[in-house]
C-alpha positions in Angstrom: 35.5 5.2 -21.4 32.3 5.0 -23.1 29.7 7.3 -22.1 26.2 6.4 -22.4 23.5 8.9 -24.1 22.1 11.0 -21.9 18.3 9.9 -22.9 19.1 6.0 -23.4 20.2 7.1 -19.3 16.3 8.5 -18.9 15.2 5.8 -20.5 16.5 3.4 -18.8 15.9 4.8 -15.6 12.5 5.7 -16.0 12.2 2.0 -17.6 13.4 0.7 -13.8 11.0 3.0 -11.7 8.4 1.6 -13.6 9.7 -2.0 -12.6 10.1 -1.6 -9.0 7.4 0.6 -8.7 4.6 -0.6 -10.8 2.3 1.7 -13.2 0.3 3.4 -10.4 3.1 5.1 -8.5 4.7 5.9 -12.3 1.8 7.6 -13.4 1.0 9.6 -10.4 5.1 10.8 -10.4 5.0 11.6 -13.9 1.6 13.7 -13.5 3.1 15.7 -10.9 6.0 15.8 -12.4 4.5 17.4 -15.6 2.2 19.3 -14.1 5.1 20.9 -12.0 7.2 21.5 -15.1 4.3 23.5 -17.0 3.4 25.6 -13.9 7.0 26.8 -13.6 7.8 27.0 -17.4 4.3 28.6 -18.4 4.8 26.5 -21.9 1.6 25.0 -23.1 -0.7 27.8 -22.8 -3.0 28.3 -25.2 -2.0 25.3 -27.5 -4.5 22.7 -25.8 -1.5 20.2 -24.7 -1.8 20.3 -21.0 -3.5 16.2 -20.5 -6.9 16.0 -18.2 -4.4 13.3 -16.8 -5.3 11.2 -13.7 -4.9 7.8 -12.5 -8.5 7.1 -13.5 -9.5 7.2 -17.1 -11.0 10.4 -18.2 -13.9 8.3 -20.3 -14.3 5.7 -17.5 -15.0 8.6 -14.8 -17.4 10.5 -17.0 -19.4 7.5 -18.0 -20.2 6.1 -14.1 -23.6 7.6 -13.0 -23.3 6.3 -9.0 -26.4 7.7 -8.4 -28.7 5.4 -10.6 -29.1 1.8 -10.1 -26.3 0.1 -11.7 -27.0 -3.1 -14.1 -25.5 -5.8 -11.8 -27.8 -4.5 -8.6 -30.8 -4.7 -11.1 -30.3 -8.1 -12.6 -27.4 -9.5 -10.3 -25.6 -12.9 -11.3 -27.2 -16.0 -9.6 -24.7 -18.0 -7.9 -24.5 -21.1 -6.4 -22.4 -22.5 -3.1 -19.0 -21.9 -4.9 -16.0 -22.4 -5.4 -15.9 -19.5 -7.4 -14.6 -17.7 -9.9 -12.9 -14.0 -8.9 -11.9 -11.2 -11.7 -9.3 -8.7 -9.7 -9.0 -5.1 -11.4 -5.9 -3.9 -10.4 -2.8 -1.3 -12.0 0.1 -3.6 -13.1 2.3 -4.1 -10.1 6.1 -3.5 -9.8 8.7 -5.5 -7.6 8.7 -3.8 -4.4 4.7 -2.7 -4.8 3.7 -3.5 -1.3 0.1 -2.9 -1.7 0.2 -5.3 -4.4 2.4 -7.8 -2.7 -0.4 -7.8 0.4 -3.3 -8.2 -2.6 -1.4 -11.2 -3.8 -1.0 -12.7 -0.4 -4.9 -12.6 -0.1 -5.3 -14.1 -3.4 -3.4 -17.0 -2.7 -6.0 -17.5 0.2 -8.7 -17.6 -2.1 -6.7 -20.0 -4.5 -6.2 -22.4 -1.2 -9.9 -22.8 -1.1 -10.5 -23.5 -4.4 -11.4 -20.3 -5.6 -10.6 -19.6 -9.2 -8.5 -16.0 -9.7 -8.6 -13.6 -12.7 -6.3 -10.8 -12.6 -7.1 -8.0 -15.0 -4.4 -5.0 -15.4 -5.9 -1.3 -15.6 -4.1 1.8 -16.2 -4.6 5.0 -17.7 -1.5 6.3 -19.3 0.4 5.7 -22.6 2.6 3.8 -20.4 3.3 0.2 -22.4 2.4 -2.9 -20.3 2.7 -6.6 -21.3 0.6 -9.2 -19.5 2.8 -11.9 -19.6 5.8 -10.1 -18.4 3.9 -8.6 -15.4 3.5 -12.4 -14.7 7.1 -13.3 -15.2 7.8 -10.8 -12.9 5.9 -11.9 -10.2 6.9 -15.2 -10.8 10.2 -15.0 -10.1 10.2 -12.4 -7.0 10.1 -13.6 -3.9 7.9 -10.9 -2.4 4.9 -12.5 -4.0 3.2 -15.9 -3.7 3.0 -18.7 -6.4 -0.1 -17.7 -8.0 -2.4 -20.2 -10.7 -3.9 -17.0 -12.1 -4.5 -15.3 -15.2 -3.6 -12.6 -16.1 -4.6 -10.0 -19.0 -4.8 -6.1 -19.8 -8.6 -4.9 -19.0 -10.6 -4.4 -22.2 -14.0 -2.9 -21.4 -15.0 -4.0 -24.7 -14.5 -8.0 -23.7 -14.7 -7.5 -20.0 -14.0 -10.0 -17.0 -16.1 -12.6 -18.9 -19.4 -14.3 -17.9 -17.8 -16.8 -16.1 -16.7 -14.7 -12.9 -19.0 -14.7 -10.1 -17.4 -11.8 -8.4 -15.1 -8.8 -9.3 -13.0 -6.8 -7.0 -11.6 -3.0 -7.1 -8.6 -3.0 -5.7 -7.8 0.8 -5.9 -10.1 3.8 -6.2 -9.3 4.4 -10.1 -10.3 0.6 -10.7 -13.6 0.6 -9.0 -14.5 2.3 -11.9 -13.9 -0.5 -14.6 -15.3 -2.8 -11.9 -18.5 -0.9 -11.6 -19.1 -0.4 -15.3 -17.9 -4.1 -16.6 -21.4 -5.3 -17.9 -21.2 -8.5 -16.1 -23.6 -9.0 -13.8 -21.5 -10.5 -11.1 -21.5 -9.3 -7.8 -18.8 -6.3 -7.0 -16.4 -6.1 -3.9 -13.7 -3.9 -3.2 -10.6 -4.3 -1.2 -9.4 -1.4 0.5 -5.8 -0.9 2.1 -6.2 2.4 2.4 -8.3 5.9 2.6 -7.3 7.3 -0.8 -9.1 10.5 -1.1 -6.3 11.9 1.7 -3.9 10.8 -0.7 -5.1 14.4 -2.7 -5.7 18.0 -1.8 -9.4 18.9 -2.4 -10.1 18.1 -6.2 -11.1 16.2 -8.7 -9.2 13.3 -7.7 -10.4 13.9 -3.9 -13.7 13.7 -4.7 -13.7 10.9 -7.9 -11.7 8.5 -5.4 -14.2 9.3 -2.1 -17.2 8.8 -4.8 -15.9 5.2 -5.0 -17.3 4.5 -1.5 -20.7 5.1 -2.2 -20.8 2.7 -5.4 -22.6 0.2 -3.5 -19.5 -2.5 -3.4 -19.0 -5.0 -0.2 -15.7 -3.6 1.1 -13.5 -6.2 3.0 -10.6 -3.7 4.4 -7.1 -3.4 6.1 -7.9 -3.4 9.5 -10.7 -2.0 11.8 -10.5 1.7 11.4 -11.1 1.5 7.5 -13.9 -1.0 8.5 -15.3 1.7 10.7 -14.7 4.8 8.7 -16.4 3.2 5.5 -19.3 1.9 7.4 -20.4 4.8 9.4 -19.3 7.2 6.7 -20.3 5.8 3.7 -23.0 3.0 4.7 -20.7 0.5 3.2 -20.9 -3.2 4.3 -17.6 -3.8 5.5 -15.4 -6.9 6.4 -11.9 -6.1 8.2 -8.8 -8.2 8.5 -6.4 -8.0 10.9 -2.8 -7.2 10.2 0.2 -9.8 11.1 3.7 -10.3 10.9 5.5 -12.7 8.3 7.6 -15.0 10.7 9.9 -16.3 7.8 10.9 -13.0 7.0 11.1 -11.1 10.5 12.7 -12.6 13.4 14.2 -11.4 16.5 18.2 -12.4 16.4 19.9 -9.9 18.6 19.7 -10.4 22.0 22.2 -7.3 23.0 21.7 -3.7 23.7 21.4 -1.5 20.4 21.5 2.4 20.0 20.5 2.7 16.4 17.2 3.9 15.2 15.3 3.2 11.9 12.9 5.8 9.9 10.9 4.3 7.7 11.4 7.2 4.8 9.1 7.7 1.7 9.4 11.0 0.4 7.0 9.9 -2.3 4.5 8.7 -0.2 3.1 11.8 1.2 0.9 9.9 4.0 4.3 8.8 5.5 5.0 12.3 6.5 8.8 12.4 5.9 9.4 16.1 6.4 7.5 15.3 10.0 10.3 12.4 10.2 12.8 14.2 9.7 12.1 17.2 11.9 11.9 14.6 14.8 15.0 13.0 13.7 17.0 16.1 13.4 16.2 16.8 17.4 17.2 13.7 17.9 20.7 14.0 16.3 21.0 17.5 17.6 20.4 16.2 21.4 22.0 12.7 20.7 24.6 13.1 18.0 26.1 9.7 18.7 22.8 8.0 17.7 23.3 6.4 14.1 19.8 6.6 12.0 18.8 4.4 9.2 16.7 5.1 6.6 14.6 3.0 4.3 11.8 2.6 1.7 13.2 5.3 -0.8 16.4 6.6 -1.8 16.4 10.0 -0.5 20.4 11.0 -1.5 18.5 13.6 -3.6 16.6 15.3 -0.6 18.5 18.0 1.6 17.8 16.2 5.1 19.8 18.3 7.5 21.9 15.2 9.5 23.8 12.7 9.0 22.0 9.1 8.5 22.8 6.2 6.5 20.8 5.5 3.5 19.4 2.0 2.6 17.2 3.2 -0.3 14.0 0.7 -1.4 15.3 -3.1 0.1 14.0 -6.5 -0.6 12.3 -8.0 1.9 14.8 -10.0 3.3 17.2 -7.6 3.7 15.3 -5.6 6.2 15.2 -8.1 9.2 18.9 -8.2 10.0 18.9 -4.1 9.7 15.9 -3.6 12.1 17.9 -6.3 15.0 20.3 -3.6 14.6 17.4 -1.0 16.0 16.5 -0.3 19.5 13.7 2.1 18.4 11.9 2.6 14.5 9.9 6.2 13.4 7.1 5.1 11.3 4.8 8.2 10.3 1.4 6.6 9.4 -1.1 9.6 8.5 -4.1 7.6 7.2 -4.2 3.8 7.8 -1.8 2.2 9.6 1.9 0.8 8.1 2.1 -3.1 8.0 5.9 -2.1 9.6 4.9 -1.7 13.3 4.6 -5.3 13.6 7.7 -6.4 11.2 9.3 -4.3 13.8 7.9 -6.1 17.0 9.2 -9.2 15.7 12.6 -8.0 15.3 12.6 -6.4 18.8 12.7 -3.4 17.4 10.3 -0.7 18.8 7.8 1.1 16.9 7.3 4.6 17.7 3.8 6.0 15.5 2.3 9.1 15.6 -1.2 8.3 17.7 -4.6 8.6 16.6 -7.7 6.1 15.7 -6.4 5.5 12.5 -3.4 3.8 13.6 -4.9 2.5 17.4 -7.8 0.7 15.8 -5.7 -1.3 13.4 -3.2 -2.6 16.0 -3.9 -2.3 20.1 -0.7 -3.8 20.7 0.6 -2.4 23.8 4.2 -2.7 22.5 3.7 0.0 20.0 5.1 3.1 21.4 1.6 5.5 20.4 2.9 9.3 20.7 1.2 12.4 20.4 2.5 13.6 16.7 4.9 16.5 18.2 8.6 16.2 16.8 10.1 17.0 20.1 7.6 14.4 22.1 8.4 11.9 19.2 12.8 12.5 19.5 12.2 12.4 23.4 10.6 9.1 23.3 13.1 7.9 20.6 16.0 8.8 23.2 14.1 7.4 25.5 14.1 3.6 24.5 17.6 3.7 23.4 18.3 4.8 26.9 16.4 2.9 29.1 17.5 0.2 31.4 15.4 -2.8 30.3 16.0 -2.0 26.7 16.5 -5.8 26.1 13.5 -6.8 28.0 11.7 -4.3 26.1 12.8 -5.7 23.3 12.1 -9.6 24.2 8.4 -8.5 25.4 7.9 -7.0 21.7 9.1 -10.1 19.9 7.0 -12.5 21.9 3.8 -10.3 21.8 3.7 -10.7 18.0 4.5 -15.0 18.0 1.0 -15.9 17.9 -0.2 -13.2 14.9 -0.7 -15.2 11.7 -1.6 -13.8 8.0 -3.1 -17.4 7.7 -5.3 -17.1 10.2 -6.5 -13.2 8.2 -6.6 -15.1 5.2 -9.3 -17.3 6.8 -10.8 -14.8 7.9 -11.0 -13.0 4.7 -12.2 -16.4 2.5 -14.8 -17.1 5.1 -16.0 -13.5 5.3 -16.1 -13.6 1.6 -18.0 -16.4 0.8 -20.4 -15.7 3.2 -21.0 -12.8 1.3 -21.5 -14.5 -1.5 -24.2 -16.6 0.0 -26.4 -13.7 1.0 
């Protein structure tokens, strides 16, 4: 039997991780691992080898003075009635990058309305990125819509081009090149989460928060972000509503269900993996007969203190059959609400979500079960849903409650708000 060289296996594993999760997640994990390794080994002392590594390029963050009036505001581009050419600066996407998939959804609505899209890939670390390969990956994937957009690596010496009417930042690190670009185009920010909360108090936390002070106009995923960015940072905001793709998520099981689903993302801190495991350990202690399914990430490396089925990162088309096996689902959302609750409702699965304005302001559907963030209370509610006499009827009501929701409606609102902002 031929054995693969360990270095070759390591490189292959890293390449696969990059392809699935994109450069942003890969960079974050790389920097975290590098920091842990240096801290634990004590190596690198006095040798000047510890990089000042962040998602944003050090030079970009250092060059930006947001307290001064930017050139694109003092001498703004004159725009007509449209259609408009838009430049979107983003980290290189991966096959399983949910945030990128949602961005591309809205890019497709822009193109359908006659606007042009140019995609620019931005990243800070020495990870090889090929724009053509990224485009080919996107075109092959069923998780992404088909676009006419152009793809290019972002080069500050070239910029987005003189034809661009509007530049969109899509993550905190991309707000820096968007601000600094020499174009006089209008600046916008497609905000899907409150990203300062991704970090402990420190440089990246502050650099992420500062992007809300850049003077960009924001299009936000839901009303919680819109309210927060307006009230705390004075931003002009345009929220769009969440929906569920009914071509992917449908209720197909009209029988009683006994299983529970958990959206398990230990590498995404805001999804509260450890808290979720506390909840589910309590469920299994009280009811060892309940089967627990975990999906979102391969959690086999984590010492989970109960039996579960590990589904790892699943394809979108594989999710609905799994959801239809589950009476309830535990979704921990510690910042902005996940897209999962509405997708689960489409399948007749009751989402149990930690209560808070960050979640309720995004989706106030009465079939979402909001519970105080106490492991015991969340565990008791999951068990109650499994045992409820009216479980099947509740499942039917849940699915019916989202039948009228449509991403196309959210897309139309986004396009209308964008066009109105351009006319202002």
